[in-house]
Structures are given as structure tokens and as C-alpha cells.
C-alpha positions in Angstrom: -1.0 -4.3 62.7 -4.3 -2.8 63.6 -7.9 -3.8 63.2 -10.1 -0.8 62.2 -10.6 -2.2 58.7 -10.2 -5.9 59.7 -11.9 -8.1 57.3 -12.5 -5.3 54.8 -11.6 -5.3 50.9 -10.5 -1.9 49.8 -9.8 -0.4 46.3 -7.3 2.5 46.1 -7.4 4.1 42.6 -4.2 6.1 42.1 -2.2 4.0 44.7 1.0 4.6 42.8 2.8 8.1 43.0 5.0 10.7 41.3 8.6 10.0 42.2 9.8 12.4 44.7 11.4 12.9 48.4 8.2 12.3 50.1 5.1 9.9 49.9 2.0 10.5 48.1 -1.7 10.4 49.2 -2.6 7.2 47.3 0.3 5.3 48.4 0.1 6.2 52.1 -3.7 5.7 52.1 -3.3 2.0 50.7 -0.4 1.5 53.3 -2.5 2.6 56.1 -5.5 0.6 55.1 -3.3 -2.5 55.0 -1.9 -1.7 58.4 -5.3 -1.6 59.9 -6.4 -5.0 58.4 -7.9 -4.3 55.0 -7.0 -6.3 51.8 -6.0 -3.9 49.4 -6.4 -3.5 45.7 -3.9 -0.9 44.4 -4.9 0.5 41.2 -2.9 2.7 39.0 -2.2 3.5 35.4 1.4 3.0 36.2 1.4 -0.6 37.4 5.2 -0.7 38.3 4.3 2.2 41.0 1.4 0.3 42.3 3.7 -2.7 42.5 6.1 -0.6 44.6 3.2 0.1 46.9 2.3 -3.6 47.1 5.9 -4.4 47.9 5.9 -2.0 50.9 2.6 -3.4 52.2 3.8 -7.1 51.8 7.1 -6.1 53.5 4.9 -4.9 56.7 2.9 -8.2 56.5 -0.2 -6.7 54.9 -2.3 -8.2 51.9 -2.4 -6.3 48.5 -2.5 -6.6 44.9 -1.5 -4.4 42.1 -3.9 -3.7 39.0 -3.2 -1.6 36.1 -6.2 0.6 34.7 -6.7 4.0 33.4 -9.4 5.3 35.7 -10.9 7.5 33.0 -11.5 4.5 30.9 -15.0 3.0 31.7 -14.0 -0.5 30.4 -10.8 -0.7 32.5 -13.0 0.4 35.6 -15.4 -2.5 35.0 -12.5 -4.7 34.7 -10.7 -3.9 37.9 -13.6 -3.8 39.8 -14.8 -7.1 38.5 -11.3 -8.5 39.3 -11.6 -7.3 42.8 -15.1 -8.7 43.4 -14.1 -12.1 41.9 -10.8 -12.5 43.9 -12.1 -11.1 47.2 -15.7 -11.9 47.0 -16.6 -8.2 48.0 -15.8 -4.5 47.9 -16.0 -2.6 51.2 -14.1 0.7 50.4 -13.5 2.5 47.1 -11.1 5.3 47.4 -10.6 7.6 44.2 -7.4 9.4 44.5 -6.5 10.5 41.0 -6.3 14.3 40.1 -4.1 16.5 37.7 -3.8 20.1 37.2 -1.5 20.1 34.0 -1.9 23.1 31.9 -4.3 24.8 34.2 -4.5 28.7 33.8 -6.6 31.9 34.9 -10.0 32.3 33.4 -8.7 34.6 30.8 -5.9 32.3 29.6 -7.2 28.8 29.8 -7.3 26.9 26.6 -10.0 24.4 25.6 -7.5 21.3 25.5 -6.2 22.2 29.2 -9.9 22.6 30.3 -11.0 19.3 28.9 -8.0 17.3 30.2 -8.1 18.6 33.7 -11.9 18.1 34.1 -12.0 15.2 32.1 -9.3 13.3 34.3 -10.4 14.6 37.7 -14.0 13.7 37.3 -14.1 10.8 35.1 -11.4 9.0 37.5 -14.0 9.0 40.3 -17.3 8.9 38.4 -16.3 5.8 36.4 -15.0 3.6 39.2 -18.1 4.6 41.3 -20.3 3.7 38.4 -18.8 0.3 38.2 -18.6 -0.6 41.7 -22.2 0.6 42.6 -23.9 -2.6 41.6 -21.8 -4.5 43.8 -22.0 -2.2 46.9 -25.9 -2.0 46.5 -26.2 -5.7 46.4 -24.1 -6.1 49.5 -26.2 -2.9 50.8 -22.9 -1.6 52.3 -19.8 0.2 51.3 -17.8 3.5 51.7 -16.9 5.5 48.8 -14.0 8.2 49.5 -13.4 10.8 46.8 -10.1 13.0 47.3 -10.9 16.6 46.1 -9.1 19.8 47.2 -9.8 22.9 49.5 -9.2 24.6 46.0 -13.0 23.8 45.6 -13.7 26.4 48.1 -10.6 28.6 48.5 -9.4 31.3 46.0 -6.9 30.0 43.5 -6.1 31.3 40.2 -6.1 28.2 38.2 -9.8 27.6 37.2 -9.8 24.1 35.8 -8.7 22.5 38.8 -10.8 24.4 41.1 -13.9 24.0 38.8 -13.3 20.0 38.6 -12.9 19.7 42.5 -16.0 21.8 43.1 -17.9 19.5 40.7 -16.4 16.4 42.4 -17.7 17.8 45.8 -21.1 18.1 44.2 -21.0 14.6 42.5 -20.1 13.1 45.6 -23.2 14.8 47.6 -25.5 13.3 45.0 -23.8 10.0 45.2 -24.4 10.0 49.0 -27.8 11.0 48.9 -28.7 8.6 46.0 -27.1 5.5 47.5 -28.0 6.0 51.3 -31.0 3.6 51.2 -28.6 0.9 50.0 -26.3 1.4 53.1 -23.5 3.0 50.9 -21.6 6.0 52.3 -20.1 8.6 50.2 -17.7 11.5 51.3 -15.1 13.8 50.1 -11.9 14.7 51.4 -10.4 18.1 50.8 -6.4 18.3 51.2 -5.0 21.7 51.5 -1.2 22.4 51.1 0.5 19.0 51.1 4.1 17.9 51.0 3.7 15.6 48.5 5.6 14.6 45.2 2.9 15.6 43.0 2.8 19.1 44.8 6.4 19.7 45.4 8.1 18.1 42.6 5.6 18.6 40.2 5.1 22.2 40.8 8.7 22.8 40.9 9.4 21.2 37.6 6.4 23.1 35.9 7.3 26.6 37.5 10.9 26.4 37.9 10.9 27.2 41.3 13.4 25.8 43.5 11.9 23.0 45.8 13.1 24.5 49.2 11.7 28.0 48.1 8.4 26.3 47.1 8.2 24.5 50.3 9.1 27.8 52.3 6.4 29.6 50.4 3.6 26.9 50.9 4.4 26.4 54.5 4.0 30.3 55.1 0.3 29.9 53.7 -0.7 27.4 56.2 -2.5 28.9 59.4 -1.8 25.9 61.6 1.8 26.0 62.7 2.8 27.5 59.2 3.6 24.2 58.0 2.1 22.0 55.1 0.4 18.6 56.0 1.5 15.3 54.3 0.0 12.3 52.7 -0.4 10.5 56.3 -2.6 13.4 57.1 -5.1 12.5 54.2 -4.6 8.8 54.8 -5.9 9.1 58.2 -8.9 11.1 57.3 -9.6 8.3 54.8 -9.0 5.6 57.4 -11.7 7.2 59.6 -14.2 7.7 56.7 -13.5 4.0 55.5 -14.0 2.5 59.2 -17.1 1.7 60.8 -16.5 4.5 63.2 -17.9 6.7 60.3 -21.0 4.4 60.0 -23.3 7.6 60.2 -21.4 9.9 58.2 -22.1 10.5 54.5 -22.2 13.5 52.2 -19.6 15.5 54.0 -16.6 17.5 52.4 -14.0 17.0 55.1 -11.2 19.8 55.1 -7.5 18.4 55.9 -6.0 21.7 55.4 -4.5 23.1 58.6 -7.2 25.7 58.8 -6.9 27.1 55.2 -10.4 26.8 54.5 -11.5 28.4 57.6 -10.3 31.7 55.9 -13.4 31.6 53.6 -15.8 34.1 54.7 
């Protein structure tokens, strides 16, 4: 066990994951936070999946609990934040890792229902947990908020709703950082690039009908650094840095974790 988050209480929203061959960003982050000494509240709409994350943490000797909540429901967010604060006495890290791209399409084909769903989930799932946690973090005069966005926010992509939602999340986090700096609260964004995670590989394969091996090969070829996708641990280690006191003077940034994909912009 490490000590980079020793004594801290962390909430990971989206700590479960889609079934697949690899590990997802939320689960990897929750496990890594626990390995580094944090007490972790694993929040997910699928509480059984969150409990699987807790079981892995417990097996390694870490401390974690599983909580069920839909992060797009304001009352549910208030409840899980209150539960964590009551149980542990404080909240040091809020990591928001929920996102979807279901039904997304090009600007000429996107339908209103898909647009509303993608933007609603991808923004509310960060905005509402932050809104619920801010009074506690402000009273403490400390805290680190990490929102998981995507390089799609700044890179070319044909799917417009996902891109717009992630660009909006970047802008929201910038406002969050500036508006709460006087309270000692930091807020940052991680922008993952092409990742070998269940949501990306199993999810896209199922929706597109592309064989998983072929999909992996295609995505690997698009990555400048080593022609190979990253994985959930790459995102988790970026989150660990931003959650830790090592990043005490870092706020308002959008950190690409993308093997150089976003460096192609411009």
C-alpha cells in the first residue's frame, strides 16, 4: 500500500464498469486510490458492479464501500454525498467518471432524443455531484474535484453530441476551478484518448458490429505514441496525481492522457 492519498476520503462516481476483457477507468481509479491509502466510496448506478470493485479493494487490504446512485438525479447525489460525509467525516476527492455515447451521430443525422440523452448524462453526472459536494468542500476549505472528459473535446470526431458534451465539461470545470479557488478547492479535467477499456472495445464492437480484434487494431494504428492504445491505469495514475497533494498548485487544467493524439490539433 502506498501513502500518496493517506488519510483522504475519495468518492469515485462510476466506479463500476461495463463487462469486458479489461478494466474500466472508474474501477482502476478506485482501486489505485485505495492502494495509495484513501478510503473510497464507490458510487454507481449498478451497485453490484460497484460492489465488485469494493471486493477487489478489500482483497488487497484497502478500505471501500459501495453506494448505489444515478448521478443524473440530484436527490440521489445529495444522498450519497451526505452518506459519505456522515460515515467518514469529510470528503477530500470527488472523481466523476460517468459518460455515454449511445445513439450519437453526425451533425446532419443526430436526433434530438440522442442529443438530449448524451448531453444530459455526460454533464449532469458531473455537475450534480459537484453541486452536492461543494458546500462540504467549501466548509473544509479544501478538496480536489476531477472530471473525466475526452480528447474528443478538442480533436476531430464525427459524433457531435459526445464531442459537445465533453467540450462543455471542460468549460464547466474551468468555471468550477476559478469560482472555488478562494475556498482552497481544486478542479481539473482528464482527457483520455483512445483507451482499451470495456466501454470502448466491447461497447463499440457491439454497436458497430466490428470484430473486437479488428477494432483494437484500428484504434492502435491511430495512436502516435507507439501505435498502441492506453488503458484504464493510465487514466487512474493521472487522477492519482491530481487527487494528491503533489498537485496542490494545479487547478483549472485539462490534462490529455492520449499518447499524443491531441498534439495533432493545429
